[in-house]
Structures are given as C-alpha cells and as structure tokens.
VOKEVO-366182 format. One record per residue: residue in three letters; x, y, z of N, C-alpha, C, CB in turn. Coordinates in steps of 0.1 Angstrom, whole numbers, padded with zeros to 4 digits, always signed. Glycine has a CB too. Layout:
<nodes>
alaXYZXYZXYZXYZ/...
</nodes>
This chain:
<nodes>
met-0827-0221+2023-0837-0226+2015-0834-0223+2000-0851-0221+2018/his-0836-0233+1992-0833-0231+1977-0846-0228+1970-0827-0244+1971/leu-0846-0217+1963-0858-0213+1955-0857-0219+1941-0860-0198+1954/thr-0867-0226+1937-0868-0232+1923-0873-0221+1914-0876-0244+1923/lys-0871-0224+1901-0876-0215+1891-0891-0213+1892-0873-0220+1877/ser-0898-0223+1895-0913-0222+1897-0916-0214+1909-0919-0236+1897/asp-0908-0215+1920-0911-0207+1932-0910-0192+1928-0901-0210+1943/ile-0899-0188+1920-0897-0174+1916-0908-0170+1907-0883-0173+1909/gln-0912-0178+1898-0923-0175+1889-0936-0172+1896-0926-0186+1878/lys-0939-0181+1906-0951-0180+1914-0951-0167+1922-0953-0192+1923/leu-0939-0164+1928-0938-0152+1936-0940-0140+1928-0924-0152+1943/ile-0934-0139+1916-0935-0128+1908-0949-0125+1903-0926-0129+1896/thr-0956-0136+1899-0970-0134+1894-0980-0132+1905-0974-0146+1885/asp-0979-0140+1916-0988-0139+1927-0987-0125+1934-0986-0150+1937/ser-0975-0119+1934-0974-0106+1941-0977-0095+1931-0960-0105+1946/gly-0979-0098+1919-0982-0087+1909-0970-0079+1904-0992-0078+1915/leu-0958-0085+1906-0946-0078+1902-0945-0077+1887-0934-0084+1908/ala-0951-0087+1880-0950-0088+1865-0962-0096+1860-0937-0095+1860/thr-0967-0092+1848-0977-0100+1842-0972-0113+1837-0984-0092+1831/lys-0981-0122+1834-0977-0135+1828-0969-0133+1815-0989-0144+1826/glu-0974-0123+1807-0967-0120+1794-0953-0115+1797-0976-0110+1786/glu-0951-0106+1806-0938-0101+1809-0929-0112+1814-0939-0089+1820/leu-0934-0120+1823-0927-0131+1828-0923-0141+1817-0935-0139+1839/ser-0932-0144+1808-0929-0153+1797-0918-0147+1788-0941-0155+1788/thr-0919-0134+1785-0908-0128+1777-0895-0128+1784-0912-0113+1774/ala-0895-0126+1797-0883-0126+1804-0877-0140+1805-0885-0120+1819/glu-0885-0150+1807-0881-0164+1807-0874-0168+1794-0892-0173+1810/asn-0880-0164+1783-0874-0167+1770-0860-0160+1769-0883-0162+1759/glu-0859-0148+1773-0847-0141+1772-0836-0147+1781-0848-0126+1776/ser-0841-0151+1793-0832-0158+1803-0826-0171+1797-0840-0161+1816/leu-0834-0178+1790-0829-0191+1784-0820-0188+1773-0841-0199+1779/arg-0823-0178+1765-0815-0174+1753-0802-0169+1757-0822-0164+1744/ser-0802-0160+1767-0790-0153+1772-0782-0160+1783-0793-0139+1776/arg-0788-0171+1788-0782-0178+1799-0780-0170+1812-0769-0185+1795/gln-0788-0160+1814-0788-0151+1826-0799-0156+1835-0790-0136+1822/pro-0797-0154+1848-0808-0158+1857-0821-0149+1854-0803-0156+1872/leu-0832-0155+1857-0845-0149+1854-0845-0135+1862-0856-0158+1858/thr-0841-0136+1874-0842-0123+1882-0833-0112+1876-0837-0126+1897/glu-0822-0115+1871-0813-0105+1864-0820-0099+1852-0800-0111+1860/val-0827-0108+1844-0834-0103+1832-0845-0094+1837-0839-0115+1824/leu-0853-0098+1847-0864-0089+1851-0859-0076+1856-0872-0096+1863/ile-0848-0075+1863-0843-0063+1868-0837-0055+1856-0831-0065+1878/gly-0830-0062+1847-0823-0055+1836-0833-0049+1826-0815-0065+1828/arg-0845-0055+1825-0855-0050+1816-0864-0040+1823-0864-0062+1811/gly-0861-0037+1836-0869-0027+1843-0883-0032+1847-0870-0015+1834/ile-0885-0045+1846-0898-0050+1850-0900-0049+1865-0900-0065+1846/val-0890-0052+1873-0890-0050+1887-0876-0043+1891-0892-0063+1895/ser-0877-0036+1902-0864-0031+1907-0858-0041+1917-0867-0017+1915/glu-0845-0040+1919-0838-0049+1928-0844-0049+1942-0823-0046+1928/gln-0847-0037+1947-0852-0035+1960-0866-0042+1962-0853-0021+1964/ile-0875-0040+1952-0888-0046+1952-0887-0061+1952-0897-0040+1941/leu-0878-0066+1944-0876-0080+1943-0871-0086+1956-0867-0084+1931/ala-0861-0079+1962-0855-0083+1975-0866-0083+1985-0844-0073+1979/asp-0875-0073+1986-0885-0072+1996-0895-0084+1994-0893-0059+1994/ala-0899-0087+1981-0908-0098+1979-0902-0111+1982-0912-0098+1964/leu-0889-0113+1979-0882-0125+1983-0881-0127+1998-0868-0126+1977/gly-0879-0115+2005-0878-0116+2020-0891-0120+2026-0874-0102+2025/asp-0902-0114+2020-0916-0118+2025-0918-0133+2023-0926-0109+2018/phe-0915-0137+2011-0917-0151+2007-0909-0161+2016-0913-0153+1992/leu-0897-0157+2019-0889-0166+2027-0890-0163+2042-0874-0164+2023/thr-0898-0153+2046-0900-0148+2059-0887-0145+2066-0908-0159+2067/val-0879-0137+2059-0866-0132+2065-0866-0117+2063-0854-0139+2058/pro-0860-0110+2072-0860-0095+2070-0850-0091+2060-0856-0089+2084/val-0853-0080+2053-0844-0075+2043-0838-0062+2049-0851-0072+2029/val-0825-0062+2049-0818-0050+2055-0814-0040+2043-0804-0054+2062/lys-0819-0028+2045-0816-0017+2035-0804-0009+2040-0829-0008+2032/leu-0794-0010+2033-0782-0002+2037-0781+0011+2030-0769-0010+2034/
</nodes>
C-alpha cells in the first residue's frame, strides 16, 4: 500500500504524535529541504523513529518487528 502525504499527515495529527503547528513547520521544512516529511519529523525530534514505525504499523495493520 502506498501512503500519500495526506495519509501521513492524518496519521500524525490523529494519533497525537504532533500538533498541527509542528506538522505545518515540518511540512514547510520538508518542501524547502526536499527531505521526506517523516525524516524532518524525526530529525527535529518531534517523533522518534520507533514511535513513527509503531503508528505506521497500526495504520497499515501490519506488525512492526523490533530488532
């Protein structure tokens, strides 16, 4: 399944991982730097990689393996 930008935005705000303001700031930086939104969110410390992976796993209904 392909996740669209709006899917990721909805997942992040609906799950409470980031506020709308944090998401807006990260989106602007993503556009400016040409980095994926998820990389900006992780890089800015808004979400951790593991928390984002868990949220994506729940959203896609697939298990996340922690190694």
